[in-house]
Every structure is written in C-alpha cells, then in structure tokens.
C-alpha positions in Angstrom: -41.8 -5.8 -5.3 -38.2 -7.0 -4.5 -37.7 -7.7 -0.8 -34.4 -6.3 0.5 -31.9 -9.0 1.3 -29.7 -8.8 4.6 -26.7 -8.2 2.3 -28.3 -5.1 0.4 -29.4 -3.6 3.7 -25.8 -4.0 5.1 -24.5 -2.4 1.8 -26.9 0.5 2.2 -26.2 1.1 5.7 -22.4 0.8 5.0 -23.0 3.5 2.2 -24.8 5.8 4.6 -22.3 5.4 7.3 -19.6 6.4 5.0 -21.2 9.6 3.6 -20.1 11.7 6.4 -16.6 10.5 6.1 -16.6 11.2 2.3 -18.0 14.5 2.8 -15.3 15.4 5.4 -12.7 14.3 2.9 -14.1 16.4 0.1 -14.1 19.5 2.3 -10.5 18.8 3.2 -9.6 18.4 -0.5 -11.2 21.6 -1.3 -9.4 23.5 1.3 -6.1 22.5 -0.3 -4.4 24.9 -2.6 -4.7 23.6 -6.3 -0.8 24.1 -6.7 1.9 21.7 -5.7 2.5 23.7 -2.6 -0.9 22.6 -1.5 -0.3 18.8 -2.1 2.9 17.8 -0.4 3.0 14.1 -1.4 2.3 15.1 -5.0 5.0 17.5 -4.9 7.6 15.0 -3.4 6.5 12.6 -6.3 7.0 15.2 -8.9 10.2 16.3 -7.4 11.4 12.6 -7.6 10.6 12.4 -11.3 12.5 15.5 -12.5 15.7 14.5 -14.0 19.1 16.3 -13.6 20.5 17.8 -16.8 22.7 20.8 -17.5 23.0 23.1 -20.6 26.1 23.1 -22.7 27.4 26.5 -23.6 25.5 26.9 -26.6 22.2 26.2 -25.0 23.1 28.3 -21.9 22.8 31.5 -24.2 20.3 30.4 -26.4 17.6 28.6 -24.1 15.0 30.9 -25.5 16.1 30.6 -29.1 17.5 34.1 -29.4 19.3 34.9 -32.7 23.0 34.7 -33.1 23.4 38.4 -32.7 21.7 38.5 -29.3 23.6 35.4 -28.3 27.1 37.1 -29.0 25.6 40.2 -27.0 25.0 38.0 -24.0 28.3 36.1 -24.3 30.3 39.3 -24.3 28.2 40.7 -21.3 28.7 37.4 -19.4 32.4 37.2 -20.0 32.8 40.9 -18.9 30.8 40.3 -15.8 32.8 37.1 -14.8 36.1 39.0 -15.4 34.9 42.0 -13.3 33.7 39.8 -10.4 36.9 37.8 -10.5 39.2 40.6 -10.5 37.5 42.4 -7.8 37.1 39.5 -5.2 40.1 37.0 -5.7 40.6 36.4 -1.9 36.9 36.0 -1.2 36.4 33.7 -4.0 39.6 31.6 -3.4 38.7 30.8 0.3 35.0 30.1 -0.8 36.3 27.4 -3.4 38.7 26.1 -0.7 36.1 25.7 1.8 33.2 24.5 -0.5 34.4 20.9 -0.6 34.1 20.4 3.1 31.0 22.6 3.8 27.9 21.0 2.7 25.8 24.1 3.4 27.9 26.2 0.8 27.7 23.3 -1.8 23.8 23.6 -1.4 23.7 27.3 -1.7 26.1 27.8 -4.5 24.4 25.2 -6.4 20.7 26.4 -6.1 21.3 30.3 -6.8 20.0 29.7 -10.3 17.8 27.1 -12.1 19.8 23.7 -12.0 19.8 23.7 -16.0 22.0 26.8 -16.0 24.0 26.2 -12.7 27.0 24.0 -13.8 28.0 26.3 -16.7 27.5 29.5 -14.5 29.5 28.2 -11.7 32.4 27.2 -14.0 32.6 31.0 -14.9 31.2 33.1 -12.0 32.0 32.7 -8.7 30.6 34.2 -5.6 32.6 34.9 -2.5 30.8 33.9 0.8 33.3 35.4 3.1 33.2 38.8 4.7 35.3 40.7 7.3 33.4 43.4 8.7 30.3 45.6 8.5 29.9 49.3 8.8 26.4 51.1 8.9 24.4 49.5 6.0 27.5 48.2 4.4 29.3 44.7 4.5 33.0 44.4 3.4 34.6 41.2 1.8 38.1 39.7 2.3 39.4 42.0 -0.7 38.0 45.4 0.9 35.1 45.4 -1.6 32.1 47.2 0.1 28.5 46.1 -0.5 25.2 47.7 0.5 23.7 44.8 2.5 20.4 43.7 1.3 20.6 40.1 2.9 19.1 41.1 6.1 21.1 38.2 7.8 18.1 36.0 7.0 15.8 38.4 9.0 18.0 38.9 12.0 19.2 42.3 10.9 16.1 44.7 11.8 17.9 47.5 13.4 21.3 47.7 11.5 24.8 46.0 11.9 26.1 48.6 14.6 23.0 47.8 16.8 23.7 44.0 16.9 27.5 44.5 17.4 27.0 46.6 20.5 24.2 44.2 21.8 26.7 41.4 21.6 29.5 43.4 23.0 27.6 44.9 26.0 25.8 41.7 26.7 28.8 39.7 26.7 30.5 42.1 29.2 27.5 41.8 31.6 27.8 38.0 31.8 31.6 37.5 31.3 32.1 36.5 34.8 29.8 33.6 34.5 30.9 32.3 31.1 29.1 29.2 29.9 27.3 28.1 33.0 24.4 26.0 31.9 21.4 24.9 34.2 21.5 27.7 36.4 20.4 31.1 35.2 22.0 34.7 34.9 19.9 37.4 36.2 19.4 38.8 32.8 17.1 36.0 32.2 14.5 37.4 34.7 14.5 40.7 32.9 13.9 39.0 29.5 11.1 37.1 30.7 9.4 39.9 32.3 9.8 42.0 29.0 8.6 39.1 26.7 5.5 38.7 28.7 4.7 42.4 28.6 5.6 42.5 24.6 3.6 39.3 23.9 0.7 40.0 26.3 1.0 36.3 27.2 1.6 34.6 30.6 4.7 32.5 30.3 8.0 32.0 28.3 10.3 29.2 27.4 13.6 29.5 25.7 15.2 27.4 23.0 18.3 27.1 20.8 16.6 28.1 17.6 13.4 29.3 15.8 12.8 25.9 14.6 12.9 24.4 18.0 10.6 27.1 19.4 7.9 26.2 16.8 8.5 22.4 17.5 7.7 23.0 21.3 4.7 25.3 20.7 3.1 22.7 18.3 4.1 19.8 20.9 2.4 21.9 23.8 -0.7 22.4 21.7 -1.0 18.7 21.0 -0.3 17.9 24.7 -3.1 20.2 26.0 -5.8 19.7 23.4 -5.2 16.0 23.2 -5.5 16.4 19.3 -2.8 15.2 17.0 -3.2 17.3 13.8 -1.7 20.7 12.9 -2.7 23.1 10.1 -0.2 25.0 8.2 -0.7 27.2 5.1 0.4 26.5 1.6 3.8 28.0 1.0 4.4 28.8 4.6 8.0 28.2 6.1 8.0 27.2 9.8 11.4 25.6 10.1 12.9 22.4 8.6 11.5 19.7 10.9 9.2 17.1 9.2 5.5 18.1 10.4 5.9 21.6 9.1 8.1 21.3 6.2 6.3 18.8 4.0 7.2 18.1 0.3 10.4 18.4 -1.4 13.3 18.8 0.9 11.8 16.4 3.6 12.5 12.9 3.1 9.6 11.7 5.3 6.0 12.2 4.5 4.1 14.7 6.7 2.6 13.1 9.9 -0.6 14.4 10.9 -0.2 17.8 9.0 -2.9 19.6 7.0 -1.5 22.1 4.3 -4.5 24.4 3.5 -5.3 27.5 1.6 -4.6 30.7 3.4 -7.3 33.5 3.2 -9.9 30.9 2.1 -13.5 30.2 3.3 -12.9 26.5 2.3 -10.2 26.5 5.2 -12.5 28.0 7.7 -15.1 25.4 7.0 -12.6 22.7 7.8 -11.5 24.2 10.9 -15.1 24.7 12.0 -16.1 21.0 11.6 -13.0 18.9 12.3 -12.4 17.8 16.0 -8.7 16.5 15.3 -7.0 19.8 15.0 -4.5 21.0 17.7 -3.2 24.1 16.2 -3.1 26.5 13.3 0.3 28.0 12.3 0.6 31.5 10.9 3.8 33.0 9.4 3.1 36.7 8.9 5.5 36.8 6.0 3.0 34.8 3.8 0.9 38.2 3.7 3.3 39.1 0.8 2.7 36.1 -1.2 -0.3 34.0 0.1 -0.3 30.5 -0.7 3.1 30.5 -2.7 6.4 29.2 -1.5 8.9 31.7 -0.6 10.5 33.0 -4.0 14.0 32.2 -5.0 15.9 32.7 -8.1 16.8 29.0 -8.2 13.2 28.3 -9.6 12.9 31.4 -11.6 12.6 29.8 -15.1 10.0 32.5 -16.3 8.5 35.8 -15.4 5.5 34.2 -13.4 6.8 35.4 -9.8 4.3 37.8 -8.3 3.6 39.3 -4.8 1.3 42.0 -3.3 0.6 42.9 0.3 -2.9 44.1 1.2 -2.8 44.8 4.9 -6.4 45.3 5.3 -7.4 42.0 3.7 -4.9 40.1 5.7 -6.1 41.6 8.9 -9.7 40.6 8.1 -8.5 37.1 7.4 -6.6 36.8 10.7 -9.5 38.0 12.5 -11.8 35.3 11.1 -9.1 32.7 11.8 -8.9 34.0 15.5 -12.8 33.7 15.7 -12.9 30.2 14.5 -9.9 28.9 16.5 -11.5 30.4 19.6 -14.9 28.8 19.0 -13.4 25.4 18.1 -10.6 25.2 21.0 -7.7 25.3 18.4 -4.5 26.8 19.5 -3.7 29.8 17.1 0.2 30.2 16.9 1.9 33.1 15.3 5.4 32.1 14.1 7.3 35.4 14.2 10.7 33.7 14.1 11.5 35.8 10.8 9.2 38.7 11.4 9.2 39.3 15.0 10.0 43.0 16.0 10.1 44.0 12.3 6.6 45.2 11.6 6.1 46.6 15.0 7.7 46.7 18.7 5.0 44.2 19.6 5.3 42.2 16.3 2.6 40.9 14.1 0.1 40.9 17.2 0.4 44.6 17.5 0.6 45.3 13.7 -2.4 43.3 12.7 -4.4 43.8 16.0 -5.0 40.2 16.5 -3.9 38.2 19.5 -2.5 34.7 19.4 -2.5 31.9 21.9 1.2 31.2 21.4 3.9 33.4 19.7 7.4 32.0 18.5 10.3 34.3 18.4 13.9 33.8 17.1 16.6 35.5 15.2 16.7 39.1 16.1 15.6 38.7 19.6 18.9 37.1 20.6 20.5 40.6 19.9 22.7 38.9 17.2 23.1 35.6 18.9 21.1 32.4 18.0 17.9 31.7 20.1 14.3 30.7 20.0 11.4 31.6 22.4 7.8 30.5 22.9 5.4 32.8 24.7 2.0 31.4 25.6 -1.0 31.4 27.8 -0.3 29.7 31.2 -2.7 26.9 30.5 -0.8 25.9 27.3 2.7 26.4 28.6 2.6 23.8 31.4 4.6 20.8 30.7 3.0 18.5 33.3 -0.2 17.5 34.8 -0.4 17.5 38.6 -3.3 14.9 38.7 -1.2 12.6 36.4 2.5 13.1 37.4 3.8 10.7 34.9 2.1 12.5 31.9 4.6 15.2 31.0 5.3 17.1 27.9 9.4 17.1 27.9 11.3 19.7 26.2 14.9 20.7 27.2 18.1 21.9 25.5 21.7 22.0 26.7 22.1 25.5 25.4 18.7 26.8 26.4 19.0 30.1 28.4 22.9 30.5 27.5 24.2 33.3 29.5 25.7 35.0 26.6 22.5 34.9 24.9 20.4 36.0 27.7 22.9 39.0 28.1 22.7 40.1 24.5 18.9 39.6 24.6 18.7 42.0 27.7 20.4 44.6 25.8 18.1 44.1 22.8 15.1 44.3 24.8 16.2 47.4 26.8 17.0 49.1 23.5 13.8 48.1 21.8 12.1 50.4 24.5 14.4 53.4 23.8 13.3 56.4 22.3 15.6 56.2 19.3 14.6 52.6 18.5 10.8 53.5 18.9 11.3 56.3 16.6 12.4 54.1 13.9 9.0 52.5 13.8 7.2 55.8 13.2 5.5 55.8 9.7 7.2 52.5 8.6 4.4 51.5 6.2 4.3 54.9 4.5 8.2 55.2 4.4 8.9 51.9 2.8 5.9 51.8 0.4 7.1 55.2 -0.6 10.6 53.9 -1.2 9.2 50.8 -3.2 7.2 53.3 -5.4 10.3 55.4 -5.8 12.3 52.5 -7.2 9.5 51.2 -9.4 8.9 54.7 -10.9 12.7 54.9 -11.8 12.6 51.4 -13.3 9.5 52.5 -15.5 10.9 55.5 -16.7 14.0 53.7 -17.8 11.9 51.2 -19.8 13.3 48.2 -17.7 11.0 45.1 -17.1 11.6 44.8 -13.3 9.2 45.9 -10.4 9.3 45.4 -6.7 6.6 44.6 -4.1 7.1 45.0 -0.4 5.7 44.1 3.2 7.5 46.9 4.7 11.2 46.3 4.7 10.9 42.8 3.1 10.9 43.1 -0.7 10.8 40.8 -3.7 11.5 41.5 -7.3 9.1 40.6 -10.1 9.6 40.9 -14.0 7.1 42.3 -16.4 8.2 40.7 -19.6 8.5 36.8 -20.3 12.2 35.8 -20.0 14.2 32.6 -19.0 17.1 34.9 -17.9 15.6 36.9 -15.1 18.0 35.0 -12.7 21.0 36.9 -14.2 20.1 40.0 -12.4 21.5 39.1 -9.1 25.0 39.0 -10.5 24.5 42.5 -12.1 23.5 43.7 -8.7 26.5 42.2 -7.1 28.5 44.0 -9.8 26.9 47.2 -8.7 27.7 46.5 -5.1 24.4 45.2 -3.7 24.7 42.1 -1.5 21.9 39.6 -1.7 21.4 36.2 0.0 21.6 33.1 -1.8 17.9 33.2 -3.0 18.8 36.4 -5.1 16.0 38.7 -6.0 13.3 36.6 -4.5 14.0 38.5 -1.2 15.6 41.6 -0.5 15.7 42.6 3.2 16.4 46.1 4.6 17.2 47.2 8.1 15.4 49.9 9.8 18.7 52.2 9.8 18.5 52.7 6.0 18.6 56.6 5.6 17.1 58.3 2.6 20.5 58.9 1.1 21.3 55.1 1.6 18.1 54.3 -0.3 18.9 56.7 -3.0 22.0 54.9 -3.6 20.4 51.5 -3.6 18.0 52.9 -6.3 20.9 54.2 -8.4 22.7 50.9 -8.3 19.7 48.7 -8.9 18.6 50.7 -11.8 22.2 50.7 -13.2 22.4 46.9 -12.9 19.0 46.3 -14.7 20.2 48.6 -17.4 23.3 46.8 -18.0 21.5 43.4 -18.1 19.2 44.8 -20.5 22.1 46.3 -22.6 23.7 42.8 -22.6 20.4 41.3 -24.4 19.3 39.2 -21.5 15.8 40.5 -22.0 15.5 40.1 -25.7 11.9 39.4 -26.6 10.6 37.0 -29.3 7.1 38.0 -30.5 5.9 34.4 -29.5 7.6 34.2 -26.2 5.1 33.9 -23.3 5.4 32.6 -19.8 3.2 29.7 -20.8 5.4 29.0 -23.8 8.5 29.0 -21.6 6.9 26.6 -19.1 5.8 24.3 -22.0 9.4 24.4 -23.3 10.9 23.4 -19.9 8.4 20.5 -19.7 9.4 19.1 -23.1 13.1 19.3 -22.0 12.3 17.5 -18.7 10.5 14.8 -20.7 13.2 14.3 -23.1 15.7 14.1 -20.3 13.6 11.8 -18.4 12.7 9.4 -21.2 
C-alpha cells in the first residue's frame, strides 16, 4: 500500500476545494445562449476578424449566382427605383448629402441600412433623405412635399400619434414659459408628475434623468449600492442603452465589467440566479418577448432569410413570474426596463400587461410628451442615495438638465391625457386589434404568393421572409417608393402609433403588398433549386475567408 505524501494530500485538497468553483462556472456557461449574442467576448473577437469588402456592380446583382436574364431584370428594376426616388425627393436628398459629411450619426445609419457588402454600390445610386418638415396624423412630409405613412415610431416615442405629442409640447411649454430654463429649482408640474408615476408604477419614489440610458444606469447603480453586490444579469440580445455594462459585444470598445449575459426563458438561468451570491439585479426588456435571446433585427445584417419572431404572451408571463419568485427569494433586484415599451402595452406598462411587479422600473421616450427624459421608479429602500449611519457612503447621481421645466411641463400634459377617456379607449382590445391586423396583412401576402410575413408584439412588428434570399434588404426601398417610412433598421422593426384607424391600416396593407409585388417582379426573389439559408451562410463565410486571407 502506498502511503499518501504531503504533496498528494495537498493536491487532493486543492482539487476538492476547486470542485464547487468549477461547478458554478459550468452552471454559468450552461446559462449562456449558444449563439454569439450570449458570448460577448467571443462576439467582439469575431467582429474584429471580419474584413471589410464591397461588391462591384456585377457581384451586386449576382451574389446568389442568378442567371443573366434575372440579373438584367434586377438592374432594370434597380435603375427605375433609383430614378424614382431621386426625382421625388431632390431637396431632402441634397440636404442629407450636404450634412452627412459633418454628422457622424448620419454617416453610421446610412452605411448600415443594408449588409456592408452591398452598401457602397447602393449608396452610390440610391439616396435616402433624412430630413422632414411636418407631420399630419399618421403621415410625415419631407422637404419636397412627399408624404409617407410613418412606420418609424420615432424609435418608440410615438405611442399615441404625432398630433398628441405636438400638443403636449405646445401646452406644456406654455405652462412653464414664465420660468424658462431655471435648473435646480422645480416647477410645480414636477409634483404632479411624481404623484402620477408613483400611482402608475405602484412604487414608492421617483428620480428623473436626461435619457433612458441614464435611467437604467442609475437603477443598476442603486441596486448595486443597496445589495452590496456587483454583478448584473442581462438577457441575450436585449438592449438597455449604450453604456458599457449593459451593451457588451460589438459596438462597445471595452469588455463588460461584472455583467452576466444569460438565456431568457430558460431553467439554466434560474439555476444560476438561485445559487450565486454576487448578483445585484436582473434587467428585463419586455420587447425581447418578440424575439427572445436574439439581437434586435435590422436589415444591415439581413444576409439570408433566417430572421424569425413570435410572441407568446402566456409563455412570457409564466417566465416573468418565475423570475420574480427567484429574485424575491435571493434578494436580487428585478428591474423592468420600459424605456422603449413603457405605456405602449397598457397604461401601467409591462407590469400591468404581464401582471408581474418589479422592484424598479425605468421609463423614457414617450413619457416626456415628446421631449427627452428618463425616469426611475422604485421601492423606497432601493431609491435612497445615502446611508444615515454612514454619512460619507453615498450613491451619487445628478444631471444638469434633470427635471428641466419644459420637460416637466410636457410630461404633465402627457400624464394628464394618459388618464383621459379618449386615450384610455385606445387601449381597449389592443391585442385583438393588432393581432387581427397582422393576420390581415399576412393573408394578403400569402394570397399574392409573396415570400413575406410579419410577426408582432401589439404595435411593434418585424418582417420575416419565407424563401431563402440574399436580397431581402431591398424591400425597404420598395416600401419607401410606395410611401411607407421606416427607420434606418429597415424591415427589422415597424412601429405603429395607436391612432392608426382601420382605413389607415388598409392603406398600409395596400402599399406593403404593392411594394413586395414590385420587388418580386424585378427578380430579387429568384430561386435556385439548391439555394438554402445554410448555403447562403456558407457562401458568405467563404467570401469572408477569401477577403481575410
């Protein structure tokens, strides 16, 4: 029998001591989504390896190896489309080109409207005007007098319609005009706003900030301060603003600090939450219910037809209830980030819609009545920024324009009208109304044999494609030709305001179907027998490797 040495005993002890740590690490790994959206460091590495290259004219029209006749069909359609858009919008396009050189935001959005391989050639021939001069009802008018039905949603601000927000700003501004831009002191409108937000959120206290991103930053900071834990959990694909901790992966030059990106609607995630002692808070963006664990869709990454989305209210509600139970049991702060979705699903937001209460809620966008704002509502124990027993131990947060009088005035008008009978009536049967409208459009598309379908979370829609294609991103330009305005992410997100009438929506359907039919007629959805989404992805990978090496 071999007697154990001191070294072997120490080695065994070290091994046994390391087992719990290894088990925790394995559980954390299992709770991450297997895609790149669940592995931010790997996603950044992959993004850093992707080479930049651009298709020439020949490759632009034949990246799917279409025959010469189809290429000619596409060229003719492209030239007609470019000529039409140029002739209709000369002033809007001219000012956009003039400003683009000095406006970095415009350089970014115009470049990433479509996959980068196609972007250079497309921008040489098709220009999109970024300037508009007025809104009327559900329409927006550009500098050339061309009217579009507005499906941009103003990045989520426009819940109740343009006329609603114009009047909120005008009336709110009139109420505070005598005060102007006095900062530090408060206009009485703030007192009303605090009372209403406490009532709506069901939470104890409120703080105001300059943007939704700032509101989320403060909610996370307070959660860390009061729990004395450093880590936050966000879910794969979710967006919570552009600051480092909540926007890991491509687009963030720094690695995430103390952030776990885990799978949503998954037992592996609940297991991690039940066992770890370093998690301060969990962030939930209700918009992810439309595409759990996937990044927000945009046409800039639409290289095949793999985009998919589906909203299951019952399943997502069950998930939130499980999450609530685990967070309560473990002392983890549950934060609902309603910067985008707040007041869209229900007057009381996602808390009311899903029947689940959060510890903290962040609002933004629409709450300001059309002016920029962020707000945090939370339990009193979480909102306090100091400790009386440790007077130097504070959680500092301020901002020069927090509680700006003009914002508070517009917010007061917004919150007053939110309670009014006409606005409350807009919420009646929202699910049924907008699900029926999505079905209406899908039926018309199927009847015309068009390879396009839509999915929706009430008034937030996304477009998917039913046949493999490398050219789905072209649809946004055909929609524009038909007078439908989309944001720079294209068909990834259509946002309706609640003031769309049945007649307005019928017009949207007619224009949408006409755009898809024109795109089909121009040959962009030509199908090779062997063309599959997998084949497309493999082809793109080969291109990347050739360009890289």
